[in-house]
DSSP file (Angstrom, degrees, kcal/mol; ACC not computed):
  #  RESIDUE AA STRUCTURE BP1 BP2  ACC     N-H-->O    O-->H-N    N-H-->O    O-->H-N    TCO  KAPPA ALPHA  PHI   PSI    X-CA   Y-CA   Z-CA
    1    1 A M     >        0   0    0      0, 0.0     4,-2.5     0, 0.0     5,-0.2   0.000 360.0 360.0 360.0 -36.8   49.4  120.8   13.9
    2    2 A R  H  >  +     0   0    0      1,-0.2     4,-2.2     2,-0.2     5,-0.2   0.902 360.0  51.0 -62.3 -39.6   48.1  118.0   11.8
    3    3 A E  H  > S+     0   0    0      2,-0.2     4,-2.3     1,-0.2    -1,-0.2   0.914 110.7  48.0 -65.1 -42.4   49.4  119.7    8.7
    4    4 A M  H  > S+     0   0    0      1,-0.2     4,-2.6     2,-0.2    -1,-0.2   0.893 110.3  52.3 -63.9 -39.2   52.9  120.1   10.2
    5    5 A K  H  X S+     0   0    0     -4,-2.5     4,-2.3     2,-0.2    -2,-0.2   0.896 109.3  49.5 -64.7 -39.5   52.8  116.5   11.3
    6    6 A A  H  X S+     0   0    0     -4,-2.2     4,-2.0     2,-0.2    -2,-0.2   0.907 111.8  48.6 -65.1 -41.6   52.0  115.3    7.8
    7    7 A Q  H  X S+     0   0    0     -4,-2.3     4,-2.3     1,-0.2    -2,-0.2   0.894 111.0  50.6 -64.4 -39.6   54.8  117.5    6.4
    8    8 A W  H  X S+     0   0    0     -4,-2.6     4,-3.2     2,-0.2    -2,-0.2   0.903 107.3  53.4 -65.5 -40.1   57.2  116.0    9.0
    9    9 A T  H  X S+     0   0    0     -4,-2.3     4,-2.3     2,-0.2    -1,-0.2   0.912 109.4  48.6 -60.9 -42.4   56.2  112.5    8.1
   10   10 A A  H  X S+     0   0    0     -4,-2.0     4,-1.9     2,-0.2    -1,-0.2   0.920 114.1  46.1 -63.0 -43.5   57.0  113.2    4.4
   11   11 A L  H  X S+     0   0    0     -4,-2.3     4,-2.4     2,-0.2    -2,-0.2   0.900 110.7  53.0 -65.2 -41.0   60.4  114.7    5.4
   12   12 A D  H  X S+     0   0    0     -4,-3.2     4,-2.5     1,-0.2    -2,-0.2   0.888 107.4  51.9 -61.7 -40.6   61.1  111.8    7.7
   13   13 A D  H  X S+     0   0    0     -4,-2.3     4,-2.1    -5,-0.2    -1,-0.2   0.909 110.3  48.8 -61.8 -42.1   60.4  109.3    4.9
   14   14 A R  H  X S+     0   0    0     -4,-1.9     4,-2.4     2,-0.2    -2,-0.2   0.905 110.8  50.0 -65.2 -41.1   62.9  111.2    2.7
   15   15 A V  H  X S+     0   0    0     -4,-2.4     4,-2.4     1,-0.2    -2,-0.2   0.927 111.2  48.6 -63.5 -44.8   65.5  111.2    5.4
   16   16 A N  H  X S+     0   0    0     -4,-2.5     4,-2.3     1,-0.2    -1,-0.2   0.871 110.5  51.7 -63.3 -36.5   65.1  107.5    5.9
   17   17 A K  H  X S+     0   0    0     -4,-2.1     4,-2.6     2,-0.2    -2,-0.2   0.912 109.6  49.4 -65.9 -42.5   65.4  106.9    2.2
   18   18 A V  H  X S+     0   0    0     -4,-2.4     4,-2.6     2,-0.2    -2,-0.2   0.911 111.0  49.9 -62.5 -42.7   68.6  108.9    2.0
   19   19 A K  H  X S+     0   0    0     -4,-2.4     4,-2.2     2,-0.2    -2,-0.2   0.908 111.9  47.8 -63.4 -41.6   70.0  107.0    4.9
   20   20 A R  H  X S+     0   0    0     -4,-2.3     4,-2.6     2,-0.2    -2,-0.2   0.906 111.8  50.5 -64.6 -41.1   69.1  103.7    3.2
   21   21 A D  H  X S+     0   0    0     -4,-2.6     4,-2.3     2,-0.2     6,-0.2   0.914 110.2  49.5 -63.4 -42.7   70.6  104.8   -0.1
   22   22 A C  H  <>S+     0   0    0     -4,-2.6     5,-2.8     1,-0.2     4,-0.4   0.916 112.8  47.4 -61.9 -42.7   73.8  105.8    1.6
   23   23 A E  H ><5S+     0   0    0     -4,-2.2     3,-0.8     3,-0.2    -2,-0.2   0.901 111.0  51.8 -64.7 -41.1   74.0  102.5    3.3
   24   24 A H  H 3<5S+     0   0    0     -4,-2.6    -2,-0.2     1,-0.2    -1,-0.2   0.881 113.8  42.7 -63.5 -39.9   73.3  100.7    0.1
   25   25 A F  T 3<5S-     0   0    0     -4,-2.3    -1,-0.2    -5,-0.2    -2,-0.2   0.369 115.7-112.2 -91.8   5.4   76.1  102.5   -1.8
   26   26 A G  T < 5S+     0   0    0     -3,-0.8     2,-0.2    -4,-0.4    -3,-0.2   0.744  70.7 136.4  75.2  23.5   78.6  102.2    1.1
   27   27 A K      < -     0   0    0     -5,-2.8    -1,-0.2    -6,-0.2     2,-0.1  -0.648  61.2 -94.5 -99.3 159.2   78.7  105.9    1.9
   28   28 A G        -     0   0    0     -2,-0.2    -1,-0.1     1,-0.1     3,-0.1  -0.420  46.0-101.9 -69.8 146.4   78.6  107.4    5.4
   29   29 A K        -     0   0    0     -2,-0.1    -1,-0.1     1,-0.1   -10,-0.1  -0.436  43.6-105.0 -67.8 142.1   75.3  108.5    6.7
   30   30 A P        -     0   0    0      0, 0.0     2,-0.7     0, 0.0    -1,-0.1  -0.345  27.7-119.5 -68.5 148.8   74.7  112.2    6.5
   31   31 A T        -     0   0    0     -3,-0.1     2,-0.8    -2,-0.0    -3,-0.0  -0.809  25.8-170.4 -91.2 115.7   74.9  114.3    9.6
   32   32 A L    >>  -     0   0    0     -2,-0.7     4,-0.6     1,-0.2     3,-0.5  -0.856   2.7-170.6-109.4  96.3   71.6  116.0   10.3
   33   33 A T  T 34 S+     0   0    0     -2,-0.8     4,-0.3     1,-0.2     3,-0.2   0.889  80.3  25.0 -58.1 -50.9   72.4  118.4   13.1
   34   34 A F  T 3> S+     0   0    0      1,-0.2     4,-2.7     2,-0.1    -1,-0.2   0.408  95.1  96.3-100.0   2.4   68.9  119.6   14.0
   35   35 A Y  H <> S+     0   0    0     -3,-0.5     4,-2.4     1,-0.2    -1,-0.2   0.940  88.5  41.6 -60.3 -51.6   66.9  116.6   12.8
   36   36 A D  H  X S+     0   0    0     -4,-0.6     4,-2.4     2,-0.2    -1,-0.2   0.881 115.1  51.6 -66.3 -37.5   66.7  114.8   16.2
   37   37 A K  H  > S+     0   0    0     -4,-0.3     4,-2.5     2,-0.2    -1,-0.2   0.931 112.1  46.2 -63.3 -44.8   66.0  118.0   18.1
   38   38 A M  H  X S+     0   0    0     -4,-2.7     4,-2.8     2,-0.2     5,-0.2   0.888 110.7  53.2 -65.1 -38.7   63.2  118.9   15.7
   39   39 A K  H  X S+     0   0    0     -4,-2.4     4,-2.0    -5,-0.2    -2,-0.2   0.933 112.0  44.6 -62.3 -45.9   61.8  115.4   15.9
   40   40 A D  H  X S+     0   0    0     -4,-2.4     4,-2.3     2,-0.2    -2,-0.2   0.909 114.5  48.9 -64.6 -42.6   61.7  115.6   19.7
   41   41 A E  H  X S+     0   0    0     -4,-2.5     4,-2.6     1,-0.2     5,-0.2   0.902 110.6  50.1 -65.9 -40.8   60.2  119.1   19.8
   42   42 A L  H  X S+     0   0    0     -4,-2.8     4,-2.5     2,-0.2    -1,-0.2   0.898 110.6  50.2 -64.3 -39.8   57.5  118.2   17.2
   43   43 A E  H  X S+     0   0    0     -4,-2.0     4,-2.2    -5,-0.2    -2,-0.2   0.912 111.3  48.8 -63.9 -42.7   56.5  115.2   19.3
   44   44 A E  H  X S+     0   0    0     -4,-2.3     4,-2.0     2,-0.2    -2,-0.2   0.927 114.0  45.2 -62.8 -46.1   56.3  117.3   22.5
   45   45 A Q  H  X S+     0   0    0     -4,-2.6     4,-2.8     1,-0.2     5,-0.2   0.880 110.5  54.6 -66.7 -37.3   54.2  119.9   20.8
   46   46 A S  H  X S+     0   0    0     -4,-2.5     4,-2.0    -5,-0.2    -1,-0.2   0.911 108.4  48.9 -62.0 -42.1   52.0  117.3   19.2
   47   47 A N  H  X S+     0   0    0     -4,-2.2     4,-1.5     2,-0.2    -1,-0.2   0.902 112.2  49.0 -63.7 -40.9   51.3  115.8   22.6
   48   48 A S  H  X S+     0   0    0     -4,-2.0     4,-1.7     1,-0.2    -2,-0.2   0.934 113.4  45.0 -64.8 -46.3   50.5  119.2   24.0
   49   49 A W  H  X S+     0   0    0     -4,-2.8     4,-2.5     1,-0.2    -1,-0.2   0.803 108.0  57.2 -71.9 -27.8   48.2  120.2   21.2
   50   50 A S  H  X S+     0   0    0     -4,-2.0     4,-2.4    -5,-0.2    -1,-0.2   0.861 104.9  53.6 -68.6 -32.6   46.5  116.8   21.3
   51   51 A L  H  X S+     0   0    0     -4,-1.5     4,-2.3     2,-0.2    -2,-0.2   0.921 109.9  46.9 -62.6 -44.0   45.7  117.5   25.0
   52   52 A F  H  X S+     0   0    0     -4,-1.7     4,-2.7     2,-0.2    -2,-0.2   0.903 111.3  51.4 -63.9 -41.2   44.1  120.8   23.9
   53   53 A E  H  X S+     0   0    0     -4,-2.5     4,-2.4     2,-0.2    -2,-0.2   0.900 110.1  49.0 -64.3 -40.5   42.2  119.0   21.2
   54   54 A T  H  X S+     0   0    0     -4,-2.4     4,-2.5     2,-0.2     5,-0.2   0.921 111.5  50.0 -63.2 -44.1   40.9  116.4   23.7
   55   55 A F  H  X S+     0   0    0     -4,-2.3     4,-2.3     1,-0.2    -2,-0.2   0.927 111.8  47.8 -58.1 -46.7   39.9  119.2   26.1
   56   56 A K  H  X S+     0   0    0     -4,-2.7     4,-2.0     2,-0.2    -2,-0.2   0.897 111.3  50.2 -64.4 -41.3   38.1  121.0   23.3
   57   57 A T  H  X S+     0   0    0     -4,-2.4     4,-1.0     2,-0.2    -1,-0.2   0.926 113.1  45.4 -63.9 -45.6   36.2  117.9   22.1
   58   58 A E  H  X S+     0   0    0     -4,-2.5     4,-0.8     1,-0.2     3,-0.3   0.863 111.3  53.8 -66.4 -34.9   35.1  117.1   25.7
   59   59 A M  H >X S+     0   0    0     -4,-2.3     4,-1.1    -5,-0.2     3,-0.7   0.877 102.3  57.8 -66.4 -37.1   34.0  120.7   26.2
   60   60 A E  H 3X S+     0   0    0     -4,-2.0     4,-0.8     1,-0.2    -1,-0.2   0.783  95.9  64.6 -64.7 -26.4   31.9  120.6   23.0
   61   61 A E  H >< S+     0   0    0     -4,-1.0     3,-0.5    -3,-0.3     4,-0.4   0.876 100.8  50.9 -62.9 -36.9   30.0  117.7   24.5
   62   62 A F  H X< S+     0   0    0     -4,-0.8     3,-1.0    -3,-0.7    -1,-0.2   0.847 104.2  57.8 -68.4 -33.3   28.7  120.0   27.3
   63   63 A T  H 3< S+     0   0    0     -4,-1.1    -1,-0.2     1,-0.2    -2,-0.2   0.694  96.0  64.6 -72.2 -17.1   27.6  122.6   24.7
   64   64 A K  T << S+     0   0    0     -4,-0.8    -1,-0.2    -3,-0.5     2,-0.2   0.704  85.9  89.6 -77.9 -18.9   25.3  120.1   23.0
   65   65 A E  S <  S-     0   0    0     -3,-1.0     2,-0.1    -4,-0.4    -3,-0.0  -0.501  84.2-112.7 -79.9 146.9   23.1  119.8   26.1
   66   66 A E     >  -     0   0    0     -2,-0.2     4,-2.5     1,-0.1     5,-0.2  -0.461  25.8-117.5 -74.8 152.3   20.2  122.1   26.6
   67   67 A W  H  > S+     0   0    0      1,-0.2     4,-3.0     2,-0.2     5,-0.2   0.885 109.8  55.0 -60.8 -42.0   20.4  124.6   29.4
   68   68 A L  H  > S+     0   0    0      1,-0.2     4,-1.1     2,-0.2    -1,-0.2   0.899 114.2  39.4 -63.1 -40.8   17.5  123.3   31.4
   69   69 A T  H  >>S+     0   0    0      2,-0.2     4,-2.0     1,-0.2     5,-0.7   0.872 116.5  51.5 -75.6 -35.9   18.9  119.7   31.6
   70   70 A F  I  X>S+     0   0    0     -4,-2.5     4,-1.5     1,-0.2     5,-1.1   0.910 105.7  55.4 -64.5 -42.0   22.4  120.9   32.1
   71   71 A R  I  <5S+     0   0    0     -4,-3.0    -1,-0.2    -5,-0.2    -2,-0.2   0.853 111.2  44.2 -61.3 -36.1   21.4  123.2   35.0
   72   72 A K  I  <5S-     0   0    0     -4,-1.1    -1,-0.2    -5,-0.2    -2,-0.2   0.928 138.3  -0.2 -77.1 -45.6   19.8  120.3   36.9
   73   73 A K  I  X5S+     0   0    0     -4,-2.0     4,-0.7     2,-0.1     3,-0.3   0.657 119.2  67.8-119.5 -21.6   22.4  117.6   36.4
   74   74 A G  I  X<S+     0   0    0     -4,-1.5     4,-2.8    -5,-0.7     5,-0.2   0.706  78.7  77.0 -82.0 -21.1   25.3  119.0   34.4
   75   75 A Y  H  ><S+     0   0    0     -5,-1.1     4,-2.3     1,-0.2    -1,-0.2   0.921  99.0  43.5 -59.1 -46.1   26.8  121.5   36.7
   76   76 A F  H  > S+     0   0    0     -3,-0.3     4,-2.4     2,-0.2    -1,-0.2   0.863 114.0  51.3 -70.2 -34.3   28.6  119.0   38.9
   77   77 A G  H  X S+     0   0    0     -4,-0.7     4,-2.3     2,-0.2    -1,-0.2   0.890 110.3  50.5 -64.5 -39.1   29.8  117.0   35.9
   78   78 A F  H  X S+     0   0    0     -4,-2.8     4,-1.9     2,-0.2    -2,-0.2   0.905 111.4  47.3 -65.0 -43.1   31.1  120.3   34.4
   79   79 A Q  H  X S+     0   0    0     -4,-2.3     4,-2.1    -5,-0.2    -2,-0.2   0.908 112.3  49.5 -65.6 -42.2   32.9  121.1   37.6
   80   80 A E  H  X S+     0   0    0     -4,-2.4     4,-2.4     1,-0.2    -2,-0.2   0.889 107.5  55.8 -63.7 -39.1   34.3  117.6   37.9
   81   81 A F  H  X S+     0   0    0     -4,-2.3     4,-2.3     1,-0.2    -1,-0.2   0.923 109.2  46.0 -58.4 -46.3   35.5  117.8   34.2
   82   82 A F  H  X S+     0   0    0     -4,-1.9     4,-2.3     1,-0.2    -1,-0.2   0.871 111.0  52.1 -68.1 -36.3   37.5  121.0   35.0
   83   83 A L  H  X S+     0   0    0     -4,-2.1     4,-1.9     2,-0.2    -1,-0.2   0.905 110.8  48.1 -66.0 -39.9   39.0  119.5   38.1
   84   84 A Q  H  X S+     0   0    0     -4,-2.4     4,-2.0     2,-0.2    -2,-0.2   0.912 112.1  49.2 -64.8 -42.5   40.1  116.4   36.2
   85   85 A Q  H  X S+     0   0    0     -4,-2.3     4,-2.3     1,-0.2    -2,-0.2   0.894 109.0  52.8 -64.0 -39.6   41.6  118.6   33.4
   86   86 A A  H  X S+     0   0    0     -4,-2.3     4,-2.1     1,-0.2    -1,-0.2   0.894 108.2  50.6 -63.8 -39.9   43.4  120.7   36.0
   87   87 A E  H  X S+     0   0    0     -4,-1.9     4,-1.2     2,-0.2    -1,-0.2   0.901 110.2  49.9 -64.8 -40.8   45.0  117.6   37.5
   88   88 A K  H  X S+     0   0    0     -4,-2.0     4,-0.7     1,-0.2     3,-0.3   0.915 111.7  48.8 -61.8 -42.8   46.1  116.4   34.1
   89   89 A L  H >< S+     0   0    0     -4,-2.3     3,-0.7     1,-0.2    -2,-0.2   0.863 106.0  55.7 -68.2 -36.1   47.7  119.8   33.3
   90   90 A K  H 3< S+     0   0    0     -4,-2.1    -1,-0.2     1,-0.2    -2,-0.2   0.820 106.4  52.4 -65.4 -29.3   49.5  120.0   36.7
   91   91 A A  H 3< S+     0   0    0     -4,-1.2    -1,-0.2    -3,-0.3    -2,-0.2   0.664  98.2  82.5 -80.1 -16.5   51.2  116.7   35.9
   92   92 A M  S << S-     0   0    0     -3,-0.7     2,-0.1    -4,-0.7    -3,-0.0  -0.492  93.4 -92.6 -89.0 157.3   52.4  117.8   32.5
   93   93 A P        -     0   0    0      0, 0.0     2,-1.2     0, 0.0     5,-0.2  -0.412  48.5-105.9 -63.8 144.5   55.6  119.9   31.7
   94   94 A K        +     0   0    0      4,-0.1     2,-0.2    -2,-0.1    -4,-0.0  -0.610  60.6 145.9 -81.0  98.4   54.8  123.6   31.7
   95   95 A N     >  -     0   0    0     -2,-1.2     4,-2.6   -50,-0.0     5,-0.2  -0.552  65.2 -79.2-117.5-171.1   54.8  124.7   28.0
   96   96 A V  H  > S+     0   0    0      1,-0.2     4,-2.1     2,-0.2     5,-0.1   0.898 127.3  46.5 -60.5 -45.2   52.8  127.3   26.2
   97   97 A V  H  > S+     0   0    0      2,-0.2     4,-2.4     1,-0.2    -1,-0.2   0.929 113.7  47.7 -66.0 -45.3   49.7  125.2   25.7
   98   98 A V  H  > S+     0   0    0      1,-0.2     4,-2.2     2,-0.2    -2,-0.2   0.918 112.3  49.6 -62.9 -43.6   49.6  124.0   29.3
   99   99 A K  H  < S+     0   0    0     -4,-2.6    -1,-0.2     1,-0.2    -2,-0.2   0.884 110.5  51.6 -62.4 -38.0   50.1  127.5   30.6
  100  100 A F  H  < S+     0   0    0     -4,-2.1    -2,-0.2    -5,-0.2    -1,-0.2   0.923 111.7  45.7 -64.3 -44.4   47.3  128.7   28.4
  101  101 A L  H  <        0   0    0     -4,-2.4    -2,-0.2     1,-0.3    -1,-0.2   0.820 360.0 360.0 -71.7 -30.5   44.9  126.1   29.6
  102  102 A L     <        0   0    0     -4,-2.2    -1,-0.3    -5,-0.2    -2,-0.2   0.504 360.0 360.0 -72.9 360.0   45.8  126.7   33.3
């Protein structure tokens, strides 16, 4: 997703440059039919995948603990973590990532 976002940023810069050039030379701005749709969709997917990345990062924190210490104190923290994540997911629009995590 990061790679796609970087590619989109480069494309977005080019589109903005073309629009500025058209304005500078007194020409009409080009009609980019799917540009806004793609921009919105990419933003939505980026938000969904950042949620997954956050989940994965927090989950990795639990894997760093040794089993003996985790067993004594970590179980309830682990359960609370999943309940919090479930509440976040229920509040989000149901897309592929959210459905996968639920």
